C-alpha positions, -999 to 999 in steps of 0.1 A, spaced: -646 -208 107 -655 -241 88 -644 -225 55 -609 -220 68 -611 -253 86 -621 -272 49 -593 -251 34 -566 -265 54 -562 -303 36 -564 -279 -1 -538 -256 14 -514 -282 23 -517 -304 -13 -514 -269 -29 -477 -262 -13 -468 -304 -18 -477 -295 -57 -462 -267 -56 -432 -280 -45 -430 -314 -62 -437 -294 -96 -398 -276 -90 -382 -312 -79 -350 -321 -93 -334 -355 -90 -304 -361 -72 -282 -388 -61 -259 -388 -35 -227 -398 -61 -240 -371 -83 -241 -346 -58 -203 -354 -43 -190 -353 -77 -209 -317 -85 -194 -305 -49 -156 -315 -60 -161 -300 -96 -178 -269 -88 -175 -258 -49 -155 -224 -43 -134 -238 -15 -122 -264 -37 -113 -238 -66 -97 -213 -40 -74 -244 -27 -66 -249 -64 -53 -214 -66 -32 -218 -37 -15 -248 -54 -11 -225 -86 4 -199 -63 26 -224 -46 38 -237 -74 47 -206 -92 71 -193 -60 87 -224 -64 95 -221 -102 108 -184 -92 138 -206 -76 148 -215 -109 173 -184 -108 191 -203 -85 206 -218 -117 198 -199 -146 214 -165 -154 201 -127 -150 207 -106 -187 195 -74 -191 198 -49 -221 200 -11 -215 203 21 -240 214 56 -221 220 87 -234 241 115 -219 259 151 -222 280 166 -197 308 196 -195 323 179 -164 360 174 -171 363 140 -155 332 127 -174 339 143 -204 376 130 -207 364 94 -196 332 97 -228 358 99 -251 382 74 -235 350 50 -237 345 62 -270 381 54 -281 384 87 -298 409 103 -275 436 127 -294 467 146 -281 449 178 -285 425 165 -259 456 166 -235 456 202 -236 449 218 -202 425 244 -216 408 214 -231 409 192 -200 397 219 -175 369 235 -197 356 211 -220 329 217 -243 298 197 -239 301 161 -246 277 132 -255 281 95 -249 251 70 -260 259 40 -244 243 2 -253 250 -19 -224 242 -57 -221 248 -71 -183 251 -110 -175 250 -125 -139 252 -163 -134 247 -178 -100 273 -203 -95 278 -215 -56 249 -204 -34 243 -233 -9 217 -215 9 197 -207 -22 195 -245 -28 176 -251 4 154 -224 -1 144 -237 -36 139 -276 -16 115 -253 9 92 -239 -14 89 -274 -32 78 -287 -1 55 -260 6 42 -270 -29 32 -303 -14 17 -284 18 -11 -272 -3 -15 -303 -25 -22 -322 10 -44 -294 17 -64 -291 -11 -68 -328 -10 -82 -325 27 -104 -296 15 -119 -323 -10 -123 -346 19 -138 -321 43 -167 -313 16 -175 -346 6 -182 -354 41 -202 -320 40 -222 -331 8 -227 -366 25 -242 -351 57 -264 -327 38 -279 -352 15 -289 -373 45 -305 -340 63 -323 -339 29 -333 -374 29 -346 -369 66 -364 -338 55 -384 -359 28 -392 -386 55 -402 -360 81 -425 -345 52 -437 -380 41 -447 -386 80 -464 -353 80 -490 -359 51 -497 -391 62 -504 -377 96 -524 -350 77 -540 -375 55 -551 -397 82 -561 -365 106 -583 -352 74 -600 -385 74 -607 -386 111 -621 -351 113 -645 -363 83 -657 -397 105 -659 -378 137 -678 -353 119 -706 -377 105 -706 -392 139 -712 -363 158 -742 -354 134 -756 -387 139 -748 -382 178 -725 -408 187 -698 -380 194 -697 -350 213 -686 -317 195 -655 -314 218 -645 -348 200 -646 -326 167 -631 -296 182 -601 -316 190 -593 -333 157 -597 -298 143 -569 -286 163 -549 -315 155 -558 -305 118 -543 -274 123 -510 -286 142 -505 -310 112 -507 -284 85 -480 -266 107 -460 -292 105 -465 -298 75 -453 -266 61 -423 -265 82 -413 -299 69 -415 -286 33 -394 -253 44 -367 -275 58 -366 -293 22 -360 -260 10 -333 -251 31 -314 -281 30 -314 -284 -6 -304 -248 -4 -274 -259 15 -266 -287 -11 -269 -261 -39 -241 -241 -22 -221 -271 -18 -225 -278 -52 -222 -245 -68 -254 -244 -82 -279 -214 -80 -304 -214 -47 -342 -224 -51 -336 -258 -63 -356 -283 -47 -338 -319 -48 -354 -352 -43 -332 -381 -29 -334 -415 -35 -365 -434 -30 -346 -456 1 -314 -446 15 -298 -477 24 -283 -479 60 -244 -480 51 -238 -512 74 -203 -518 83 -191 -547 102 -157 -534 117 -143 -498 119 -108 -486 119 -92 -478 155 -65 -459 145 -56 -428 126 -36 -431 100 -6 -414 100 -5 -408 63 -39 -387 63 -39 -358 41 -38 -330 65 -11 -350 89 10 -351 56 6 -313 49 19 -304 85 49 -331 78 56 -311 48 55 -280 63 79 -294 91 104 -305 64 100 -269 47 107 -251 81 138 -274 83 151 -268 47 148 -230 60 168 -234 88 195 -254 69 196 -224 45 197 -197 69 226 -216 87 243 -217 53 241 -177 51 279 -181 71 296 -192 43 306 -176 13 288 -174 -21 306 -175 -57 288 -159 -84 298 -148 -120 292 -115 -142 298 -96 -174 292 -69 -193 293 -58 -230 292 -21 -238 290 -2 -268 299 40 -266 294 64 -296 290 102 -293 260 101 -317 224 85 -311 220 51 -328 255 46 -326 276 17 -325 314 27 -326 335 16 -296 331 -14 -275 347 -33 -243 338 -64 -224 341 -69 -184 338 -103 -167 346 -118 -132 338 -138 -103 327 -125 -72 333 -146 -38 312 -130 -9 315 -135 26 291 -122 53 312 -120 85 288 -102 108 257 -88 103 243 -76 141 233 -115 151 204 -111 125 213 -148 110 216 -162 147 184 -151 159 165 -154 124 175 -191 129 165 -194 170 128 -179 155 127 -204 124 137 -236 149 108 -221 174 85 -221 144 94 -258 136 91 -270 174 52 -255 173 44 -269 143 60 -308 150 39 -300 189 7 -289 168 9 -318 146 11 -345 177 -19 -321 189 -44 -326 163 -33 -364 159 -43 -367 193 -76 -346 190 -84 -372 159 -77 -404 177 -99 -394 204 -125 -383 176 -122 -417 161 -130 -435 195 -162 -415 200 -172 -421 168 -171 -453 171 -187 -457 207 -213 -436 183 -220 -462 161 -220 -488 181 -249 -467 202 -266 -459 165 -267 -492 155 -284 -500 186 -306 -471 183 -316 -484 145 -325 -516 157 -348 -507 187 -367 -483 164 -374 -505 139 -392 -526 163 -410 -494 181 -423 -484 147 -436 -518 141 -449 -521 174 -469 -486 170 -483 -494 142 -500 -526 152 -512 -506 181 -527 -478 160 -543 -507 139 -557 -524 171 -571 -488 183 -586 -479 149 -607 -511 151 -616 -508 185 -624 -472 175 -651 -486 150 -665 -503 175 -668 -470 199 -644 -484 226 -618 -462 227 -621 -421 223 -610 -399 197 -583 -389 218 -569 -421 221 -567 -427 188 -550 -394 178 -526 -402 206 -516 -434 186 -512 -419 153 -489 -393 169 -469 -424 186 -467 -439 145 -455 -405 136 -431 -403 162 -416 -436 156 -413 -431 121 -392 -401 124 -372 -414 154 -365 -445 126 -355 -419 103 -330 -401 123 -316 -431 134 -309 -442 99 -295 -406 95 -272 -406 125 -257 -441 114 -248 -429 80 -232 -397 90 -214 -412 115 -200 -436 92 -194 -411 69 -175 -392 97 -154 -423 107 -145 -429 71 -132 -394 69 -112 -394 101 -97 -426 86 -89 -413 54 -55 -417 39 -35 -400 10 -29 -430 -9 -68 -430 -17 
């Protein structure tokens, strides 16, 4: 039992040394920059932007011609087709009008080189679909920006959690060292007959509890470090250290209204505009379209021959007068989707405003808690100092001293938690009130 007891401080020191050997310093700025550069969600949102831009470029076909080139070889003894082949090859002779030849032609070959051209001229519905595709690009641009803002908030929160975990580990180390020193002093006093064995056993129990809490705090550091690694796109298993002291981000006043030009709101507004463009495009299906077309053909009876040539050009005016009410109800569907998006945007703005009011109240509470914990930590430390002096004089018990030490560690942890809550609340308010111009 004594061997195990004396190994506890050494084990805690070994754990501390092992972790510190793998520590990597990390600032908040570097963490956020790494997240914005390497996070997988941001990379995926960038691909969404690329896809949307590619879809928009596909609508260039509204203005650009379509040109096709083909080469076809055919052979037939069908009377109509055989005679047609000779007409296309411009090789008709008087003998071809012989009824026997017309009714029972020999196998006739035709090799066609064909170039086709189609040119859109007036297609108003396609113009509006092109504008809708452009608005869809803006939707993904704003979504990508909001994703970056959200992941920046997540990184700030994780960094604050890491600071809190390190503070907890430092407090546990202080407690462990203090309890170890108290054990040595208590053990010596027991051997001199000043204290009872129960006092020593009580300190030993506190030693074991302190070592367990220290190990838990160290594991929490690793857990939060892995979380940061995932956000930054780095490999897991790295233990990060934070700045020596994370200053509380004191803000005098915060915004009371959520801005309308926040990136996620801008994305939804762009989606509304895109839906309105699609409604206009569907309505324009009722009006005629005008397109030009042309063909250039080379016909020859020999493969790779370039004998007779001909061309065909024209323009087509088409008008769909009735399509079974499909267009009408498609417009109704698009209008319902547009109205749904408008209502969803209004609802999300209301939610964000409520969240901002709550965050502002939480910020005031956190500021007050921070002030109180600072005072309480100082008072607890002073009370411990007094009890330590009285303990040396034999005026208080070991239990009283352990309780005072526990109170000091508790107040230090509360102070670190207050800093965490205050900083994360400020970061959340900044996230709620960010604008697309930043």
